[in-house]
N, C-alpha and C positions, 0 to 999 in steps of 0.2 A: 444502513440497515444491516448489512452483513459485516463480517470482520474483514472487509476488503481493503481497509487502509491500515493494516497491521504494520509493525516496524520492519519494512523491507527496503526502504529507499537507500540505505547505505550501499546497496549493490551497484549503484550507478555513481558512486563517489569518484571512481577513476576517470569519469568523463568530465568532471567539473572543470570548465574553462581550459580544456586541453588545447595544445597548439593546433592551428588550423591547417597545417600542411597536409597535402593530399595523402601522404603515406606515413607521416610521422605519428608516433604514439607516445603517450606518457603513461608510465606504470606507477601504481601506488600500492604499497603493501604495509602490513603491520608485523613487526617481528615479535619474538617471544617476550621481550621486555615491554611491549606496548608502544614502541617507537614507530612513528609513521615515516615512511621513506618514499620519495618520488624519484623517478629516473626515466631515462629514455631507453632503458633495456629492461626485459622482464626479470622478475626476481628469481634467484636460484632456490632450489628446494630447501636448503638449510636456512635461508634468510626469512622465510615467511611462514606464518601460521596457515593451516589449511582452511581458508575462508572461501566464501562463494566467489570472490573475484579470481581465485586461482584454480578453481575446479574446471575440469574439461567441459566444454560447451555441450549440453545435451542436444540431441537432434531436434530441430524445430518441428513442431506439430501444429496443425491448424486447430483453432478453437473448436471444441466439440459442438455438434448440433444438439439442441435440447430435445432429447427423446429418452425413452426409458433406458436407464443404464444397463440393467440386466434383469433376469427373471426374478431375482430376489426383491428388487425395488419396484413396487406396484406403481403403475402410471397414475399420476394425479393431475386432475384438471381443474378442480374447484376446491375452495377452502372447506367444503362440507364433505370431502371424500373420506372414506372410512380410514381409521387409524391402522397402519401396518401392524401385522401380528407381532406381539411382543410377549413372549412367554416369561420373560424375567423383567418386568417394568422397573423393578427396584435396582437393576444393574446399571451402574453408571461409573464414570471415572473415579478412582479413589481420590479422596481429598486429603492430601498431606497436611499436617498442622502448619498454621501460619499463612494459609492462602485464602482464607475466607473473606479478606478485604477486597476481593475482586468484585463483590457486589455492594461495595460501600456507597456508590453513587445512587442517590434516590431516583426512582423512575420519574420521568418528566411529568409535570402536571398535566392531567388529562385536559385536552382542549375541547370545550363543549361544542357540540355539533349544532350549527344554525344555518341551514341551507346547504348548498353545494360546498364541498371541501375545497379550500384554496390550496394552491401549490405550496405556499409558505407553511400552512398548517400540516400538510403531508410531510414536508421535509423536517419540520420541527418534531413531529411524532416519530419519524424514522431515526432521529439522532444524528443525521448527517451534519447538521450545523455544528453540533458539539464535537463530532469526530474530526472535522476539518482542522480544529486547533492542533491536535496531535500530528496530523499529516503535514501541516505547514511548518510546525516546529522541526520536523525531520528534513523537510526541503531546505530550510534555513541552514541546518547543520551540514548538509551536503554542499551547499553553495559557498559557505564561509570557509576560508582557508584557516588551518590551525594557527593558534596564537604563536607568535615568534617567527613566522615565516614571511611576514610583511611588516612594513613600518606601522607605527601607531596611527599615523595620519591616514594611510591607506585603509587600515582596518576600521577606523572610525567612519570613513566614507562608505565602505562596504556595508557596515552595520546599519548606517542610515538608509541606504538604498533597500536593503532587505526588509527593514522595518516598515518602510513606506510601500514597497511593491507587493509584499506578501501579507498585507493587513487581512485579518480574518474576515471582516465584514465585506471587504471588497471582493475577495475571492469567493465568498459564499454567494454574493450577488451575481457573479459570473456563472457559477454552477446553477443557480436558480434560473437565470435567463436562458441557459443552454438546455435546461430541463423542460421549460414551458412549451416549446414547439412540439414536444413529443407527447403532450398530454392526451390521453384517451380517457374520456370521462367515466365510462363504466368501470374500467380497470382501476382508475384512480380511486373511485369510491370503494371498490372492493379492497384495495390495498389499505386505504384509510380505515375501513371497518376492522380489518385484522389488527392494525396498529393500535387501535383503541382498546383491544382486549387486554385483560390483566396479564396473560402469558406474554404477549408481545411487548408490553410495557416493561416487564421484568427483563426480557431479552435485550431490549434497547438499552436499559440501564447497565447491563453487563458489558455490552459492546462499547458504550461510552467510557466506562471505567477502564477497560483494557486498552483504549486508544490514548490514554493519558501518558505523557512521557515517563512518568514514574513507574509505569507498568512494565517497561522493558526489562528491568532487572528482576522484577517479580516473575516474569515469564521464564527467564533464564534459571532462576532458583527452582521454579516449579518443574522445569524440564529435568533438572538433576534428580528431583524426587521421583518423577515418573519413571525414570530408568530403573529404579529399585522396586517400583510398584506399578507395573504396566496396567493400563486400563483394559476393561473387558473388550472382547472382539466386537460385541454388538455396539458398544459406544463408538468405537472407531468406525464401524460401518455407517452409523448414523451421521457422523461428522463428515465422512467422505461423500456421502450422498448430499449433504447440505452444501459442501464445497462445489460439488458437480452441478447441482440444480441451480445454484445462485450464480455460477460462473465466477466465483470470487477469485480463484487463482488466475483466471484469464484477465480479470480486471486489474489485478495487481501487476501482472506482466505488461499489460497495455500501458499502465501508468509509468512503469519503469522506462518503456520504450518512448513514450511521449516526452518524458523529461530528458532522456538522452537526445532525442530529436531536437528539442528546443535549445539545449545547450550547444549542440553541434552547429545548428543554424546561426545562432547569435555569434558564436566565436568565429566561425568561418567568415561571416560577413565583415567582421572587424579586421581580418587579416589582409595582407596584400592580395591584389586580384589574381596573381599567378598561382597562389597557394590555396585559393578558396575551393571548398568542396562543391561538387555539382549536386543537384537535388537527389539524383539517384544514389550517389555515394552516401549522402546523409541518411537516406532511407535504408541502405544496406547496413550502415553502422547501427541504426536503431534496431533493425531486425536481429543483428548479431547480439546486441545487448539483451534483447528480449529472450532469445533462445538460450543464452548463457544463464539468464536469471530464472527461467521458468521452473526448472526442476527443483532448484534450491528454494524458490518461493513456496513450492508445494510442501516441502519438508518443514519450512518455517511456519507455514499456515496451519499445518496439522497440530503442532505444539501450541501455537497461539490459540487455536480454537479449543483445544483441551483445557487450556488455562481459562479462557473467557467464559466457557459454559460449565465450569467444573461443578457448580452447585445446582445446575439445571437438571431436573429429572428427565429420564429418557422419554416419557410420554410427552412432555412439553417440547423436547427437542424434535420428536416426531411430528408434532403439530407445526413446528417451524418448517420442517422439510416439506410437509404437505402444502402449506401456504406458498412456499417458494416455488413449488411445481405447478401451482394454479395459474390461470390466465393472468390474474392480477399480480401475482408474485413475479412471474416471468416478465411481464411488461415493466414493472417497477425496476427490477434489476437491470434489464437491458437499457432502459431510459437513463438510469443513474450512471451506468457504466459509460455511456456516450457523453453525458454531461460532465462527469468527473475527468475523464481522460482528455477531452477537448479543452476544457477550461484550464486544468493544471498545466497542460502542455503549452498553451498560449501564455499563461502567466510566467512560467519559467523562461520561455524565450524572451519575453519583454524584460524580465528582471536581469537575465544574463546580458542582454543588449545594453542596459543601463550600466551594469557592472564594468564591462569591458570598455565602455565609453568613458567612464569616470576614472578607471584605473587601467592604464594601457596594458596591452597584451604582454609586452616585454617584462613588465613587473610581475605579472602572473607567472610567466615562464621562469623568471629567476627564483620565485618562491617555490616552484616545482622541482628545482634542481636538487639532487641528493646532497646531503652534507658531506664535506670533504673528509676522506679517510686519513687517519694518522699514518705518517711515513714510518715504515719499519726498517 
C-alpha cells in the first residue's frame, strides 16, 4: 500500500553469506570505477564511494508511537475526517520533463464487492502482490554473487536455488498467511472501502509503477532534476507526514534487519560449531545493521516518494495521509508490516540455508577475497 518496499535492500549486501566466525567481518565496497571489492579489512577513504555502507552508524532510535506528530498535523481518526488546511492546493512537487511515465501502470481492475471482503481481495487492491515482484528481484540481487567471482557451475546452482526459493507466488502466499491471523473485520472493511476509491486506485498504480526494477534509474535521474528545482515546503511536509503515519521508514528498516538476521542465522549454522554465532550475537548484528540503515533509508525514501507521487495533487495526497491515520489505515499498515517482515525474514533464512548447503562456505569465502594487487 505504501512505498515501503522501495529500492533499499542493497544496504545489506555486505552481509550476504559472510563468514560465520564470532568476530570476523567481510567488507564490500564499490570504487569510483564501479568495481566491487571484498576484503577482511575496512575500505580506506580513497578506495570507496560515499555509500550507505560506509556512512557512520546513526544512533538507534525506537520506532515512534502513532500519535499526532505536532501541532501542524491534525489528529485523524477516521477516513471522513476534515481535510487539513491547504491554502495552496495547487502547490506540488515540480515535474521535470521525462518523468511522467511514473503513472504508466494502469490502476488495478476494480474488484466488485459481493459480501465480506476477502484477504486476497484486500491485498490485490492494495498492490502488495504486484510490489512483491520488485522486492524479490532486489533480494535476489543481494544474495547472488557478482559474475566472475564463482565458477559457472556454482553460479548455475545458486541461480536455480534463488529461482525456486524466491518464487513470487510462494512468497506472496507466505505473506498472505501471516496477514490472516491479524484480520480485524471492521478495519479490514474500512481499508477495503478506501482502496476501492478512485484516488486510492490511482495511488496504488503509482506505487506499483515505482516498485518495478526499471524505476531505480528513473528515481536517480529524478533526484538530479529535483536538486535544481526543489519541491515546495508543503509538499515535503505532506510526504513526511505520510511516511510517519504509515511507519514506512520503520518497515523498511525492519525488513533490512530481518534479512540480515536470516543471513547470519543460516551462515552461522553452516560453519564449524566453535565459530557459530549465539542468538544474542545474531540479534546484535541485526540491530547494528538496522541502526546503520535507518537514517539512510529516510533520505532514500523521501526522494522515492517525491518520484512516486510526482503527479498526485496535494489534495489527493492529503486524503492518503488522512486515511493512513485512521483506525483502518493504522491497522492495515501495522498488520502488513508484521506480515512482510516475518515472511521475508523466514524466506531469506531458508534460501540462505539452501545456498550454503549446495555451495560450501569455503567457496563463498574464496569469492569474497579481494583481487590480488599488482606488484610494484
